[in-house]
C-alpha positions as CSV (number, residue, x, y, z in Angstrom):
1,M,3.7,-1.5,-17.2
2,S,5.3,1.6,-15.9
3,S,6.2,2.2,-12.4
4,E,7.3,5.5,-12.7
5,I,4.3,7.4,-13.6
6,T,0.8,6.2,-12.2
7,K,-2.4,8.1,-11.8
8,I,-2.9,8.1,-8.1
9,K,-6.2,10.0,-7.2
10,G,-6.0,12.3,-9.9
11,K,-2.0,13.1,-9.7
12,K,0.6,12.0,-11.6
13,R,2.8,9.3,-9.7
14,V,6.8,10.2,-10.2
15,K,9.0,7.1,-8.9
16,N,10.8,8.1,-5.0
17,Q,8.4,11.1,-4.6
18,P,6.1,10.0,-2.1
19,A,2.3,10.1,-3.3
20,L,-0.5,9.1,-0.5
21,H,1.9,9.3,2.3
22,D,4.9,12.0,4.0
23,E,7.3,9.4,3.2
24,V,8.2,7.2,0.1
25,K,7.5,3.5,0.4
26,T,10.4,0.7,0.8
27,S,10.7,-2.5,0.3
28,K,10.4,-5.1,3.1
29,H,10.0,-8.5,4.1
30,L,6.6,-9.8,6.0
31,S,6.0,-13.8,6.5
32,L,2.1,-14.7,6.8
33,T,0.4,-17.6,7.0
34,P,-1.7,-18.4,3.2
35,S,-4.9,-17.9,4.8
36,S,-4.0,-14.2,6.3
37,W,-2.8,-13.5,2.9
38,D,-5.6,-14.1,0.8
39,K,-7.8,-12.3,3.2
40,L,-5.4,-9.1,2.7
41,K,-5.6,-9.8,-1.0
42,K,-9.3,-10.0,-1.0
43,I,-9.2,-6.5,1.4
44,A,-7.5,-4.9,-1.0
45,L,-9.1,-6.0,-3.8
46,V,-12.7,-4.4,-2.5
47,R,-11.5,-1.5,-1.8
48,G,-9.2,-1.2,-5.0
49,I,-5.6,-0.8,-3.1
50,S,-2.6,-2.7,-2.9
51,V,-1.6,-5.2,0.0
52,S,0.9,-2.9,0.9
53,E,-1.6,0.0,1.1
54,V,-3.7,-1.7,3.1
55,I,-0.9,-2.7,6.1
56,E,-0.2,1.0,6.1
57,R,-3.3,2.4,6.2
58,W,-3.9,0.0,9.2
59,V,-0.6,0.6,10.6
60,R,-0.9,4.3,10.5
61,N,-4.8,3.9,12.1
62,I,-3.1,1.9,15.5
63,E,-3.3,4.1,18.4
64,G,-0.8,5.1,21.0
65,D,1.4,6.7,18.1
């Protein structure tokens, strides 16, 4: 599986170039309970996106920023 180029919304994805947002995602560590992780995976599966993108969209929609 190539991580350098993937199709996202009809565009070629290039490594280290923002695809969906204004900045490139970086790796972070997050601790969750198994049940919360399972819920995130189910949400991601239904929406056809990654768990990372579920969290990204949730955080970007929080009011007050």
